[in-house]
N, C-alpha and C positions, 0 to 999 in steps of 0.2 A: 294667355298673354297678360302682362301687367301694363296698365296704361294709366297715366294721370295727366290732368290738364289743370293749369292754374292761370288765373287772370288777375293782372294788376288793376288797381283802382283807376289809374289814369293811363290812357293810350291803348287800352285793350290789348296788352301784351300777352300773346298766347305762347305757351310752352307745352309742347307735346312730346312725350318720350315713349317709345316702344322698345321693350326688351327683346323682341323678336327682330324688329327692323331697327338696326343699330343707330342710324343717323338721328340726331335730335333736330327737330324742326322748329323754326321760329317764324312768327309773322311779324315782320319788321314794322315799327311805327313810322318809318320814313315815308314821306310823301314825295312823289316824283313831280313831273311837270304838271302844273295846275290845269292847263288847257287839256292835256291828255286825260287827266283824271276826270274832268268834267264831261269830256266826250264819252268816256267809258261808262260813267254813271247814267248819262242820258240814253246811251245806246241800249244798255241792259234794262233800263226801267221804262222804255217806251211802251205806251198802252197796247200796241199790237201784240206784244209778247204774251199777254194774258190769253189771247185767243190761240196763239201758236202753241202754247204750253197748256193744253186742255186737260180737263179731268178725265177724258177718254183715255189718254195716254197713261195716266196714273192707274186707272182701273185695269188696263191690259197688263200691267207689270205684275199683278197677282202678289201683292205685298202682304206680309204678316206682321203682327205686333212685336215680334222678337227678332226681326231681321237686321243685319248690318249692311248698310247700303252706302254707296259713294256716288256723288254727283260731280263728275269731272268736267271742269270748265263751268263752274257753278254761277259765274256772274255775280249778281247781287243776292242770289239765293231764292229766287221765285220757285224753282222746281224743288230745291232742297227743302224748303219749308213745307211744301205739299207732301214730300216723301216723309219728312219727320213726323207729320201728323198721322200718316198711315202706319208707321212702324212703332209709334208710341204705345204703351209707356216703356217697354223694355228694349226696344230697338234703338239704333243710333244711325245718324246720317253724317258722313264725312263730306264736307264741301271743299273740293280741291280747285284751286284757281291760281293762275300765274301772276295776277295783278293784286298787289297788297291793298290798293285803295278799294277794290271790290270786296276783298275779304273783310276789311274794316266795316264796310257797309253791311255785310252779312251779320257781323257781330252786333252792330247797332240795330238792325231790323229784327234779329232774333230776340234781343232784349226787349224791344218795343212790343213784340208779339208774344212774349213770354214762352218762347220755344227754347227748351233746355237740352234737347237731345241732338244738337248739331255741333260738330267739331270742325273748325276751319283749318285747312291745310294749305300752306304756301307751296305751290308746285313750280317746276321749271319747264322750259320748252321740251326737255327730254325726259323728265321724270314726273309722274303724278304724285310721288312722295307718299304713297299709301302704305300702311303696315301690311306685312305679308300674311297670306293664308287667313284672311279675316272676313272677306266680304261674300255675301250671298249674291249680291247684284251690284253691278257698276253701270251707270247710265251716262251717256254723253249726248246732250241735246244740241244738235246743229253745231257741233264742235269738231268732230273727228276730221272733217274735210279741211279744217284749218291747221291741223297738226303738221308741223314742219319736219318732225323727226319721228315718223311712224314706228320704226323698228324698236328703238329704246323705250318709246312710250308704251307700245303693246307689251313689251317684256315686263315693264313695271305693273301694268294692269293685270297681266296673266298671273304674276307672282302674288298679287294682292287678293285674287279670287280664291275662295275655298274650292275643294273638289266639286266639280259639276256647277260651279258658280257661273252666272250669266253676265255677259257684256251686251248692253243694249245701245244701239246707235240710232238716233233720230236724225234723219237727213232728208233734205229736200231733193227731189228727183231732178236729174239734168234737164228734163223737159216737163214743164207744167202742162198737163193735158187739158187744162181749162183755158190756157192762153197760148200754148205752143210757143213759148218764149224760153230761150236758154238763159240759165242763171249760173253765174260763175261760182256762187256759194252753194255747191251741190256735191253729192256723192252717189254714184250709181251703185246698185246692189252688186253688180259684177266686179266693180273695183274694190268695194269693201270686202267681198269674198276673197278676191285675189290676195289682198294684203293680210287679212286676218287668218285665213287658212294656212298661209305660209309662216305664220308667227305664233302657232300654238293654240288656235281656236277652231272650233267646229261650228259650221253654219247650221242653224236650227230651222229658221223660217223667216219670212218677211211678211209684215202686215201693212197694208195700205191704210194709213191714218186718214189721209186726205188725197185728192187727186194729185197734189203736188208734194206729198210727204210720206216717207216710209219709216216704219219701225223695223230695224234689221236686228235679229236676235242671234247671238253666238253663245257658245258654251266653252268653258275651259277644257282643253284637251290635255290629258295627263302626259302623253307622249307625242312629240311632234318633230317634224323635219327641221333641219338647220334653217334659221331665219334667213330671209332674203331681203334685199333692199326694195323699198317701194318703187314702183315705176314713176311715182311723182317726183322722185329725187334725181 
């Protein structure tokens, strides 16, 4: 695959082109509603996220210095930066996010932290916009349950993975066993299996990171049944 990335001096204009994945992707310098942007930045930079996104999770991913990895729903890049350090110097991390304001923050943070092996990608609610057949691993940290269009999203993720590539979902459990409280922002293992197995993925295993949180591991299946709509739709 031939890939190039250029950055303008002002506005952090990102131009990414893949000759395998034909669409040319742009990170727009346009800023939307100021209140919404501030909310997004505060939400993704809140102190508790450091605890939620622990080093234990990174260790369990079994990363190597030459891997190509994607963080889908990257926010401001907290996880992406940790991944980038693990796969350096020869590996690369693609940070896919639907909010351009958060992508600009990733560019700023990467520059401040001198992290050079991150590529920001502007996604849509239906497409992660990742190059095809490139990734060893794709991770979604407390993101998949928020996906409004699972079928086209999973199609894009599956095409992006290499043969036997892994898709990792980090999701809070529907019931926190330490509090016995239901949380709307959750995804059960059974629901994740239902949706992903019907859309080209093989369930590998689940790891309990915390009493309230699972790591659900899937692998790209080369042949799969016709996709079905999610029961969430």
